[in-house]
N, C-alpha and C positions, 0 to 999 in steps of 0.2 A: 521439409518443415523448417521454419525459422523461429528462433526464440529471441524476443526482445526483453532485456532486463533493465528496468529503470532504477537508478540509484540516487534518491534525493539526498542532498548533503547541505548541512548548515553548520558552519564553524567546525569543520572536520579536517582542518589542515594537517593535523598530526597523523591521521589514519587513512586518508582518502587514497593515497597511492597504493598502500598495502591492500585496502579494500578491493580496488580494481584488479590488482594482481591475483588475489585469491578468487574473485568472481570469475575472471577469465580462465584461470586454471581449472576451476570446477566445470565450466561450460565446455572446455576442450575435452572433457571426459565423457561428454554426451555425443551421440551420433548426429547431432543437429547443427545446422548453420546458426549463427547467433550474432547479436549486436548488443552492446552495453551502452546505455545512454545515461550519463551522469548529469544531473540538474543541480547546479549550485544555487541554492535559494537565498541569494543576497549575502550580506555580511561583508565585513571589512578585513578579514584575515586572508590567509594564502590558500584557502581551499581550492579556488578556481585555478590558481597558478600551479599548485601541486598536482591537481587532477590533469591539467593540460600537459604536464611533464611526463605523464604516462603515455608512452608512444605505442599505439596499436591501431591497426586499420579497423579493428572491430569495436573500438571505443570512441564515442562521440561525447564531447564535453560542452554542455550548454549552461547558460546562466543569465542572470539579470541583477540589477543593482540593489533593489530593495527586497527585504524579507517578505515573502507572500504567504508563507505557511507550507507545511509538508504536503497537504492535500493538493494545493495548487501546483507544487513542484512535480508531484507524481502525474497529475493530469497533463501538465506541460510536456513531460517526457513521453507519456502515452500518445499524445497528439503527433509526435514525431516517429513513433514506433512503426516498423514494417513487418513485425513478426506475426506468425499464425497464432502463437501463444505470447502473451505479454505478462511479465512478472515485475514485481518490485521488491527490493530489499533495502532496509535502512543501512546507511553508512554508519561507521563508528565501531565496527568489529564486535559489537555485543552478540550479534547473530552469526553463526558459522555459515560461511558461504556455501558449503556442501548441501545446505538445506534446499537450495534451488533445485538441484538434481533430484532430491527426494520428492519435492512437490510435483515436479514434472512427471516422475514415475507414477505417483499416486493419481494424477489427473488421467493418465492412460489406463491405469488399473480400474478405476471407478467409472471411466467414461464421463468424467465430471465436467460441469460448466466452469466451476471455480474450485480451487484448492487453497485453503488457508493454513498457514503455519500455526500451530497451537501449542501454547505453553502447557496446556492441561491434557495433551495427548499422553496416554500411558507409557509411550516409549520415548517421550521427550526427555532431554537432559537439560535441566534448568537450574541455574544458580540465581535465585531471585529473592529479594528481601521479603520477610513474612508480612510486613504491612502492605506491600504491593500485592502480594498474593490475595490478601483479604479484600483489598480495593478492587482487584480484577474480578474476583468471584462475585462481589456485590454488583459490579457493573454488568457482568454477563447475565445475572438473574434479571436485572432490569431490561436488558436487551431481549431476552427470551419473552418476558412479559409484554413488552411493547410491540415487538416485531415478529415473534414466533419463529425466530431462527434457531434451529436445533443444532447449534454448534456451541462448544464450550469456551471458545476464545476468538473474539473478532479483532483484537487489537495488536497482535504480534505483527511486527513490521516486515512480513514476508508473505506474499500471496502470488498466485498465478491464475490468469484468466484466459479463456478462449477469446480470440479476437472478435467473434460475432457478438459476444456478450458486451464487450466494451463499445462496440458500434451502436448498440441500442441504448446503453446506460449512460455513457459519459456526457452527452449533450444536456442531460436532465439535471446534472449535479450542481450544487451550490457551495457546499462546505469546502473551505480552503485550508482549514487548520485541523483541529483536534478530533473531530468526529467524522473525518473523511471515510475511514474504514467502514463504519456502520452505515453510512449513507450509501456507499457503492454496493454493499452486500444487501441492504434492505431493498433498494430499488431493483437490483437484479432479481431478487426473490419475488418482488411484486410483479415483474414482467414475465414471470414463468420460468426463470432459470433457477430451479430448485435443487439441482444436483450440486450442492455445495458441501464439500467434505473437508475433514481436517487431516493434516499430516504432521509427523513429529519434527521437532526442531532441536537445535542445541543453542542455548542462550546463556551467556555469562554477563549478567547485568553489571555495568560499570558506571551507572549514573550517580548523581549526587544524593545527598540525604533525602530520605523519603518524607521527612517532616518539614522540608523547606517551604518557604512561603510561595516559591514558584510552583511547586507541586499543587498546593492548595488552589492556586489560581487556575492551573490547568484543569483540575478536577471540576471546578465551577464552570469553566468555559465548555468543557466536554459535555457535562450534563445539560447545559443550556443548548448547545448545538444538537445533542441527541433528542431532546424534547422538541426542538424546532423541526428536525427530520420527521419525527412522529406526526407532528401537526400537519406538515406538508403532505406526508404520505397517506395518513389515515383519515384526515378531516378535509383538507383542501383538495386532495387528489391531484396535487400539482404535478407529480411525476408522470401521470397518465398521458398517453398520446393525444387524447382529446384536448388537453390543455397545452399543446405544443406552442401555441402563440404566446403563452405566458412565460416560457422558459427564458431565463436570462443567460444569453450566450456571450461568452467572453471572446472578443475578437483575437486575443492572443492564443486561444486554444482552438486551432484549426483542425477539427476532427473530420476525417474523411469517413462519413458514416451513413448508415441507413437508419432513418428514424421512423420508419413506417410502423 
């Protein structure tokens, strides 16, 4: 079995080298073959250069000039992945890399289709601002109401998928930025992949002020994208196989997939 880990990175010049070292160290502790695919999502700093300076045969560094959004970066990395299991973890060192090993173990324990890292798992160790805790709780209540997903946290930046799930789901996706996580989970659930479980994580939040104007903008865009996913999923039936001809396929995302 082979594990592919996608590492989306935007303006992470100061951490990306250590991120890759810790992720590789974690994966070496598993009995599996693995690859790490770093996708530098544009930017004019040294993220790509510093990632490329990490020399390992198991690490591939990809990138493009303009910022396309985290969702696009993950999908771009997934399109290059060769693993039987495909994971992603945010760059930036907020999330402890050992979480990847924990998620893989949970996937086997539960015979799951998807395992999501969860800030609200009872065993998680989380240093997270109270305001963000409230916002996260409110968003998850909305997600449960709209999509019926029985998990407590869809947004932590670490997840693992069986390859066959991605082969069905990825060609249908549209969101490139903030609501990528909920779109991929909601579509997978719609297609019958209902064995979605949570695993504990360690998170030490290092972000900027929770009351920043940027955060308010992100909240608005995330809600907008989430409602758009609901409209396409529940009203238009856009993601259903019968509407395959309507899917907007990005030629940059060359998925080797079965869409039947």
